[in-house]
LOLOMI-380674 format. One line per 4 residues: number of its first residue (from 1); their letters; for each residue x, y, z of N, C-alpha, C. Coordinates in pm, 1 decimal, decimal comma, always signed. Layout:
<sites>
NUM = a = X:Y:Z:X:Y:Z:X:Y:Z | ...
</sites>
This chain:
<sites>
1 = mpdy = -216,9:+559,9:+2379,1:-348,8:+518,6:+2415,3:-428,5:+490,3:+2288,3 | -484,1:+369,9:+2271,5:-556,8:+340,1:+2147,8:-690,2:+408,7:+2138,3 | -731,0:+429,5:+2013,6:-864,2:+487,1:+1987,7:-965,7:+374,8:+1972,6 | -1089,0:+401,8:+2016,1:-1198,0:+304,9:+2002,7:-1314,9:+369,3:+1930,5
5 = vidg = -1374,6:+300,2:+1833,3:-1486,6:+351,8:+1762,4:-1603,0:+365,2:+1857,0 | -1672,4:+481,4:+1856,9:-1781,7:+506,5:+1949,3:-1916,0:+542,9:+1882,5 | -1915,7:+541,1:+1749,5:-2041,2:+584,1:+1682,4:-2132,3:+471,1:+1635,1 | -2109,2:+348,5:+1686,3:-2198,9:+239,5:+1657,2:-2172,5:+160,0:+1529,3
9 = kigv = -2070,7:+199,9:+1451,1:-2034,5:+123,0:+1333,4:-1971,0:-7,9:+1379,7 | -2019,3:-117,3:+1322,8:-1972,6:-250,9:+1361,7:-1858,7:-298,4:+1269,1 | -1760,0:-369,8:+1323,2:-1657,2:-434,9:+1245,7:-1544,9:-342,7:+1201,8 | -1529,2:-230,3:+1268,5:-1424,3:-135,1:+1228,6:-1300,8:-170,2:+1314,3
13 = dlta = -1190,8:-205,9:+1242,9:-1060,3:-232,2:+1308,5:-968,4:-121,9:+1252,4 | -937,4:-20,9:+1335,5:-859,8:+92,9:+1291,4:-714,6:+57,4:+1256,8 | -667,4:-61,2:+1296,2:-532,4:-104,9:+1267,4:-520,9:-203,1:+1149,9 | -635,0:-244,8:+1092,9:-631,6:-340,6:+983,6:-615,0:-270,2:+850,9
17 = tyvs = -553,5:-341,4:+755,9:-542,6:-294,9:+619,9:-605,7:-403,9:+529,3 | -647,5:-360,1:+412,6:-723,2:-449,4:+325,2:-668,2:-442,6:+182,1 | -653,5:-560,1:+122,7:-602,9:-571,2:-14,0:-701,6:-508,2:-110,4 | -650,6:-441,5:-212,0:-738,3:-378,9:-316,4:-833,5:-480,5:-376,4
21 = tsat = -949,8:-436,7:-403,7:-1051,8:-532,2:-463,5:-1011,0:-570,7:-601,8 | -923,3:-495,3:-671,1:-880,3:-536,4:-804,5:-778,7:-653,2:-793,7 | -718,8:-674,0:-675,3:-623,5:-784,9:-660,7:-689,5:-908,0:-606,3 | -812,4:-903,4:-562,9:-881,7:-1018,5:-501,0:-1029,5:-1010,0:-534,7
25 = sall = -1098,4:-1117,5:-513,7:-1243,7:-1117,1:-537,1:-1317,2:-1076,5:-413,1 | -1245,3:-1057,0:-297,3:-1310,5:-1019,1:-174,3:-1357,3:-873,2:-182,4 | -1472,9:-845,8:-122,3:-1519,2:-708,7:-114,1:-1457,6:-635,5:+5,3 | -1439,1:-503,7:-8,4:-1394,4:-427,7:+105,5:-1498,8:-425,7:+216,1
29 = phtp = -1457,4:-422,1:+343,0:-1550,4:-425,0:+451,1:-1618,6:-289,4:+472,6 | -1565,3:-181,6:+411,3:-1618,4:-51,1:+426,6:-1606,7:+23,9:+295,0 | -1691,9:+120,4:+273,7:-1689,0:+205,1:+153,2:-1575,7:+308,2:+172,3 | -1487,3:+324,7:+70,1:-1385,7:+431,3:+80,7:-1456,6:+566,5:+101,5
33 = gtiv = -1398,4:+644,6:+193,2:-1459,5:+774,4:+229,4:-1544,2:+765,4:+356,4 | -1571,8:+645,1:+404,7:-1648,8:+629,4:+529,2:-1570,1:+693,7:+645,3 | -1639,9:+766,6:+731,3:-1577,1:+832,3:+847,9:-1639,7:+774,2:+971,4 | -1554,2:+744,4:+1072,2:-1600,2:+699,1:+1200,1:-1546,6:+794,5:+1310,6
37 = sttq = -1624,1:+803,6:+1415,2:-1585,6:+880,5:+1531,7:-1526,3:+788,0:+1634,3 | -1426,3:+838,2:+1706,9:-1356,4:+755,7:+1807,5:-1343,3:+832,4:+1937,7 | -1292,7:+759,6:+2037,4:-1257,9:+825,5:+2164,8:-1154,5:+935,4:+2140,9 | -1133,4:+1018,2:+2240,0:-1034,0:+1128,2:+2228,6:-1067,7:+1223,8:+2120,3
41 = ngry = -1193,0:+1246,5:+2090,3:-1239,6:+1333,9:+1990,6:-1185,5:+1303,7:+1849,9 | -1160,5:+1171,9:+1826,4:-1104,7:+1130,6:+1704,0:-1204,4:+1108,7:+1589,6 | -1155,4:+1122,3:+1470,2:-1225,7:+1088,5:+1346,6:-1126,3:+1016,2:+1252,6 | -1170,1:+907,6:+1194,2:-1086,8:+832,9:+1097,7:-1162,1:+818,0:+969,9
45 = vfar = -1093,1:+813,4:+855,5:-1154,5:+792,9:+726,0:-1089,6:+672,7:+660,2 | -1171,4:+597,0:+586,1:-1128,4:+475,6:+518,1:-1085,0:+516,1:+375,3 | -956,1:+493,9:+343,0:-905,2:+542,9:+213,6:-804,1:+441,8:+156,8 | -768,8:+465,4:+30,2:-674,9:+384,2:-46,3:-537,5:+450,3:-45,5
49 = aesd = -433,8:+372,8:-20,7:-294,0:+421,8:-26,7:-251,9:+423,1:-173,6 | -207,3:+536,0:-228,1:-156,5:+539,5:-363,7:-11,7:+501,5:-373,5 | +59,3:+507,8:-260,8:+196,2:+457,9:-251,1:+211,3:+408,9:-107,0 | +324,1:+342,1:-77,5:+336,5:+286,8:+57,7:+336,3:+405,2:+158,8
53 = iaaf = +256,4:+380,5:+267,1:+245,5:+478,9:+373,3:+298,6:+413,4:+501,6 | +396,2:+480,4:+564,9:+451,9:+427,1:+690,2:+362,5:+466,8:+804,0 | +367,0:+389,4:+911,1:+291,2:+426,3:+1030,0:+331,1:+567,6:+1077,5 | +230,5:+644,7:+1114,2:+240,9:+782,9:+1164,3:+272,7:+882,6:+1055,8
57 = dcvi = +275,7:+848,8:+929,2:+299,4:+947,9:+821,3:+184,3:+1044,6:+811,2 | +214,1:+1168,1:+779,9:+114,9:+1264,6:+739,2:+88,5:+1238,0:+589,8 | -40,0:+1230,8:+550,6:-76,9:+1207,1:+412,3:-164,2:+1318,0:+361,2 | -162,1:+1336,9:+231,7:-249,4:+1429,2:+161,4:-348,8:+1348,0:+79,8
61 = fsty = -468,9:+1386,7:+78,9:-573,3:+1314,8:+10,2:-603,8:+1373,3:-129,5 | -654,5:+1288,4:-218,8:-704,6:+1336,4:-347,8:-813,2:+1237,3:-382,0 | -892,5:+1275,2:-484,8:-1000,1:+1183,4:-533,8:-985,2:+1173,2:-683,8 | -965,1:+1054,4:-731,2:-954,2:+1026,8:-874,2:-1022,1:+892,1:-902,3
65 = adsa = -1077,2:+880,1:-1021,9:-1123,2:+749,1:-1063,2:-1002,8:+673,1:-1124,3 | -1014,8:+541,8:-1144,9:-901,4:+471,8:-1210,9:-963,8:+388,3:-1325,9 | -879,0:+312,0:-1390,7:-919,4:+236,5:-1510,2:-1023,1:+129,9:-1475,2 | -1023,9:+86,0:-1347,5:-1121,1:-20,2:-1310,4:-1255,7:+37,3:-1267,7
69 = sltp = -1263,5:+168,0:-1240,1:-1386,9:+228,1:-1194,0:-1390,6:+373,0:-1231,9 | -1507,9:+417,8:-1268,1:-1527,0:+557,3:-1298,1:-1566,3:+638,7:-1173,7 | -1583,1:+570,4:-1062,7:-1626,3:+631,5:-936,9:-1501,5:+685,9:-867,8 | -1495,2:+813,2:-838,1:-1378,8:+863,0:-760,9:-1366,9:+798,8:-620,7
73 = ilra = -1242,1:+772,0:-588,0:-1215,3:+702,1:-456,8:-1116,4:+791,0:-384,7 | -1140,3:+805,3:-252,6:-1048,2:+881,6:-167,4:-915,5:+809,2:-159,5 | -809,3:+879,4:-200,1:-676,3:+823,6:-206,1:-579,1:+907,5:-124,4 | -480,0:+840,7:-64,4:-377,7:+909,0:+20,6:-242,1:+880,4:-24,3
77 = npit = -157,9:+985,2:-11,6:-13,4:+974,0:-44,9:+60,6:+1042,8:+69,7 | +178,7:+987,0:+107,5:+258,5:+1057,0:+209,1:+291,0:+1199,8:+157,6 | +269,6:+1297,7:+242,8:+279,0:+1437,4:+197,5:+428,3:+1473,7:+187,4 | +457,9:+1553,6:+81,1:+584,9:+1622,3:+63,1:+557,0:+1764,0:+20,2
81 = ttna = +657,1:+1846,3:+30,2:+635,1:+1989,6:-17,2:+597,3:+1990,0:-161,5 | +654,3:+1901,3:-242,4:+625,6:+1899,5:-385,8:+481,7:+1855,7:-413,2 | +435,3:+1743,7:-355,8:+304,0:+1693,5:-390,7:+196,0:+1787,1:-326,6 | +229,1:+1851,7:-213,0:+133,8:+1943,8:-152,0:+109,5:+2062,7:-242,1
85 = antg = +217,3:+2105,7:-313,7:+199,6:+2222,5:-409,1:+128,8:+2182,7:-535,9 | +132,8:+2052,4:-570,2:+80,5:+2010,0:-699,6:-53,8:+1940,1:-693,8 | -96,5:+1888,6:-575,8:-219,5:+1813,5:-559,9:-340,1:+1898,0:-580,6 | -342,4:+2021,0:-528,6:-460,6:+2105,2:-533,8:-572,1:+2062,0:-440,6
89 = ysmv = -538,0:+1984,1:-343,9:-635,3:+1930,7:-245,0:-575,5:+1956,3:-107,4 | -650,5:+2009,0:-14,6:-592,6:+2051,5:+113,2:-620,0:+1960,0:+232,3 | -694,9:+1847,4:+210,3:-724,0:+1758,3:+320,6:-607,2:+1668,7:+358,6 | -567,8:+1667,7:+484,7:-455,6:+1586,2:+530,9:-504,4:+1496,0:+643,8
93 = gfaq = -428,9:+1385,0:+664,6:-458,5:+1289,3:+769,8:-329,1:+1231,0:+818,4 | -340,8:+1139,7:+913,5:-222,2:+1080,1:+978,1:-245,7:+931,3:+994,6 | -171,9:+852,7:+920,9:-184,5:+706,8:+927,2:-129,1:+655,2:+1058,1 | -208,0:+578,2:+1132,0:-160,7:+525,6:+1259,3:-112,4:+379,9:+1245,6
97 = tais = -117,4:+329,2:+1126,6:-62,8:+198,7:+1088,7:-8,8:+204,6:+947,9 | +89,0:+123,2:+913,8:+143,1:+120,7:+781,8:+37,8:+65,5:+682,9 | +28,3:+125,5:+561,7:-62,4:+80,6:+459,3:+15,1:+62,8:+331,0 | +16,5:-54,7:+273,0:+92,6:-78,7:+147,2:+19,0:-15,1:+28,8
101 = ssny = +94,9:+19,1:-69,7:+41,6:+79,4:-191,7:-72,9:-0,8:-247,0 | -179,5:+65,2:-290,5:-301,7:+11,3:-345,9:-386,4:-58,4:-243,9 | -349,1:-65,3:-117,1:-434,4:-123,6:-14,1:-517,1:-13,5:+54,1 | -611,9:-57,7:+134,6:-702,4:+33,5:+206,1:-680,4:+25,8:+354,4
105 = gwia = -704,7:+135,7:+426,2:-690,8:+137,8:+567,8:-753,3:+266,4:+626,9 | -752,6:+272,6:+762,7:-813,1:+389,9:+829,3:-703,1:+490,9:+858,7 | -732,9:+617,4:+833,0:-637,4:+726,4:+853,9:-705,5:+830,5:+938,5 | -633,6:+874,8:+1044,2:-684,5:+971,7:+1140,5:-697,0:+1110,5:+1078,7
109 = lngv = -811,8:+1173,8:+1111,0:-832,4:+1313,5:+1071,0:-833,2:+1407,2:+1193,5 | -870,4:+1355,4:+1311,0:-879,3:+1431,9:+1431,8:-838,0:+1342,5:+1550,4 | -799,0:+1407,3:+1660,2:-778,5:+1332,5:+1783,9:-636,0:+1351,1:+1833,5 | -598,5:+1265,8:+1927,3:-463,5:+1260,9:+1981,7:-396,1:+1146,5:+1910,6
113 = vrvn = -308,3:+1177,0:+1817,5:-246,3:+1076,3:+1729,6:-98,6:+1097,0:+1722,8 | -26,2:+988,5:+1680,6:+118,4:+1003,3:+1658,4:+144,6:+1054,7:+1519,8 | +249,9:+1138,5:+1506,7:+281,7:+1202,7:+1377,4:+433,7:+1196,6:+1358,5 | +480,8:+1154,3:+1240,5:+624,1:+1151,7:+1210,2:+671,8:+1292,4:+1193,2
117 = llvs = +767,5:+1332,5:+1280,8:+831,7:+1465,9:+1271,9:+981,2:+1446,1:+1254,2 | +1044,4:+1543,0:+1190,4:+1192,7:+1533,6:+1175,6:+1259,1:+1558,9:+1306,0 | +1382,8:+1517,2:+1321,5:+1463,1:+1526,6:+1446,0:+1467,6:+1675,1:+1487,1 | +1455,7:+1697,9:+1617,6:+1467,5:+1829,0:+1678,6:+1355,5:+1924,4:+1647,1
121 = cnpr = +1241,7:+1873,8:+1600,6:+1123,0:+1955,6:+1577,9:+1069,1:+1995,5:+1715,7 | +1046,4:+2123,9:+1726,3:+999,6:+2177,5:+1856,8:+852,4:+2158,6:+1880,6 | +810,0:+2152,9:+2009,3:+668,0:+2142,5:+2038,4:+596,6:+2274,4:+2031,6 | +465,8:+2268,8:+2015,5:+377,8:+2385,5:+2015,9:+417,5:+2498,3:+1922,5
125 = vply = +463,7:+2463,5:+1801,7:+495,7:+2559,7:+1696,4:+427,5:+2518,9:+1568,5 | +414,2:+2610,2:+1471,8:+358,7:+2567,0:+1343,6:+438,7:+2455,3:+1277,9 | +367,9:+2364,2:+1209,8:+438,1:+2255,5:+1138,6:+418,7:+2268,6:+988,5 | +519,9:+2225,2:+916,9:+523,7:+2240,6:+769,9:+561,4:+2109,8:+703,2
129 = ttst = +530,4:+2100,6:+573,7:+569,3:+1988,5:+492,1:+719,4:+1988,5:+476,5 | +775,6:+1876,8:+435,7:+923,2:+1866,7:+410,5:+943,2:+1789,9:+279,3 | +1068,6:+1776,6:+240,5:+1100,2:+1691,4:+122,2:+1102,8:+1545,2:+157,1 | +1097,8:+1511,2:+284,2:+1091,9:+1373,0:+330,1:+943,9:+1329,7:+338,1
133 = agkl = +909,3:+1232,8:+258,2:+766,2:+1187,5:+249,1:+710,2:+1151,8:+382,9 | +595,5:+1212,5:+413,6:+518,2:+1179,3:+535,7:+560,3:+1248,4:+660,1 | +669,4:+1325,1:+654,5:+719,9:+1386,9:+777,8:+701,9:+1538,2:+777,0 | +670,0:+1591,9:+898,2:+654,0:+1735,5:+915,8:+771,2:+1786,3:+995,8
137 = ddtt = +789,0:+1922,1:+992,3:+894,0:+1985,7:+1068,4:+850,6:+2130,6:+1099,9 | +929,1:+2192,3:+1189,2:+900,3:+2332,6:+1225,2:+976,7:+2436,3:+1137,0 | +1046,9:+2388,2:+1036,6:+1116,7:+2480,3:+944,9:+1012,9:+2535,5:+846,8 | +1003,5:+2664,8:+838,6:+904,2:+2735,0:+754,2:+921,5:+2698,4:+609,8
141 = vsag = +812,4:+2656,0:+541,6:+808,7:+2628,6:+401,9:+693,3:+2704,4:+338,9 | +723,8:+2785,7:+242,2:+621,9:+2865,9:+173,8:+512,7:+2772,0:+118,5 | +389,6:+2803,3:+154,1:+268,8:+2725,5:+103,8:+272,8:+2577,8:+150,8 | +346,6:+2548,6:+259,1:+349,4:+2414,5:+312,2:+304,5:+2406,7:+456,2
145 = yiqg = +235,4:+2507,0:+501,2:+190,5:+2507,9:+641,8:+74,0:+2414,5:+663,1 | +82,2:+2323,5:+762,9:-22,1:+2232,1:+798,3:-89,6:+2290,1:+926,7 | -208,8:+2347,2:+909,9:-278,5:+2405,5:+1024,4:-353,3:+2291,7:+1097,4 | -377,1:+2314,4:+1226,8:-461,0:+2220,7:+1301,7:-386,3:+2106,8:+1362,4
149 = vvan = -252,8:+2107,3:+1368,3:-180,4:+1997,4:+1428,5:-73,8:+2059,9:+1519,2 | -65,7:+2009,6:+1642,5:+33,8:+2063,5:+1740,4:+103,4:+1946,0:+1807,9 | +236,8:+1952,8:+1805,9:+315,9:+1848,8:+1875,5:+316,2:+1878,8:+2024,2 | +294,6:+1774,4:+2103,9:+298,5:+1791,2:+2248,3:+438,7:+1796,6:+2308,5
153 = tsat = +531,5:+1729,9:+2240,7:+669,0:+1726,0:+2289,5:+760,5:+1741,6:+2166,0 | +891,1:+1764,8:+2192,2:+985,6:+1777,9:+2084,2:+1015,4:+1639,7:+2025,9 | +1052,3:+1636,5:+1900,9:+1082,0:+1510,8:+1833,3:+1228,5:+1479,5:+1857,5 | +1256,8:+1355,6:+1894,1:+1396,0:+1309,5:+1915,9:+1420,7:+1186,6:+1829,1
157 = sasa = +1534,6:+1179,3:+1769,5:+1574,7:+1064,3:+1690,8:+1467,8:+1026,7:+1587,4 | +1420,5:+1124,8:+1512,5:+1318,0:+1103,5:+1410,5:+1200,0:+1025,9:+1466,3 | +1143,6:+1075,7:+1569,5:+1034,0:+1005,5:+1639,6:+895,1:+1046,0:+1589,8 | +799,3:+983,5:+1641,4:+659,9:+1013,8:+1611,2:+586,1:+1049,4:+1739,3
161 = pfci = +603,7:+1171,8:+1794,1:+543,4:+1205,2:+1918,6:+387,0:+1215,8:+1905,5 | +319,7:+1217,3:+2016,6:+174,7:+1241,9:+2010,5:+150,5:+1386,4:+1979,0 | +53,0:+1406,8:+1897,1:+15,7:+1541,3:+1856,0:-138,5:+1554,9:+1872,2 | -185,0:+1676,1:+1892,9:-327,5:+1702,6:+1897,9:-361,8:+1751,9:+1754,9
165 = vnna = -458,9:+1681,3:+1696,2:-500,3:+1719,2:+1559,1:-648,4:+1759,3:+1561,7 | -674,4:+1876,3:+1510,6:-812,7:+1928,9:+1506,8:-839,8:+1990,7:+1368,6 | -904,5:+1914,6:+1283,7:-938,2:+1960,4:+1149,4:-816,2:+2012,5:+1074,8 | -709,7:+1930,8:+1070,7:-588,3:+1971,3:+1007,8:-606,3:+1983,8:+858,2
169 = glmt = -531,6:+2073,2:+798,2:-534,0:+2093,2:+653,5:-417,2:+2168,3:+603,9 | -389,2:+2156,1:+475,4:-278,5:+2229,3:+411,0:-329,0:+2372,0:+383,1 | -248,4:+2468,4:+429,1:-280,8:+2608,9:+403,6:-195,5:+2659,2:+291,8 | -246,9:+2747,7:+207,8:-171,0:+2795,8:+94,4:-84,3:+2912,7:+127,5
173 = snpv = -84,7:+2959,4:+253,2:+2,3:+3064,0:+297,6:+44,3:+3040,5:+437,2 | +155,4:+3102,2:+481,5:+206,0:+3083,4:+617,9:+123,6:+3157,3:+715,9 | +125,2:+3109,4:+844,5:+51,6:+3179,9:+949,9:+108,1:+3319,7:+977,3 | +24,2:+3411,8:+1024,0:+71,3:+3543,6:+1052,2:+130,7:+3551,6:+1185,6
</sites>
């Protein structure tokens, strides 16, 4: 079921991606970091992909300036156990469309969204980072627990089942 923007912001296409402003003279249609509310208790944020993000990947955010700007920009990378341990930032999201490296797009923070899970991941159990970029699993990983996301069904054939996401974030310790 698609999400629809409900907070009155005009011109928001949650499935569109935008070429980096450093690669074109066109301006971005939204400011990076802008958050919109959607149906199904959803929230999406406009961010830059630091590397290629596949549809339904779990991403971890960071904010850094670059050589073209001293202003920090919200950036997303497909999450792995390694970058989760090294980023020092706990905000995660779930891309509902593929976003090429250095491009911008909308990433889900809350709602009923699809999430890439590894094969045979069980429903209604804690989810953790993996060594496979963007994918979560139910195998316990120290300091890789993603709180606030629950799979509704088991994952089959490396699928992206619908999950309920409510203020998801990377926790630095496992659940009790």
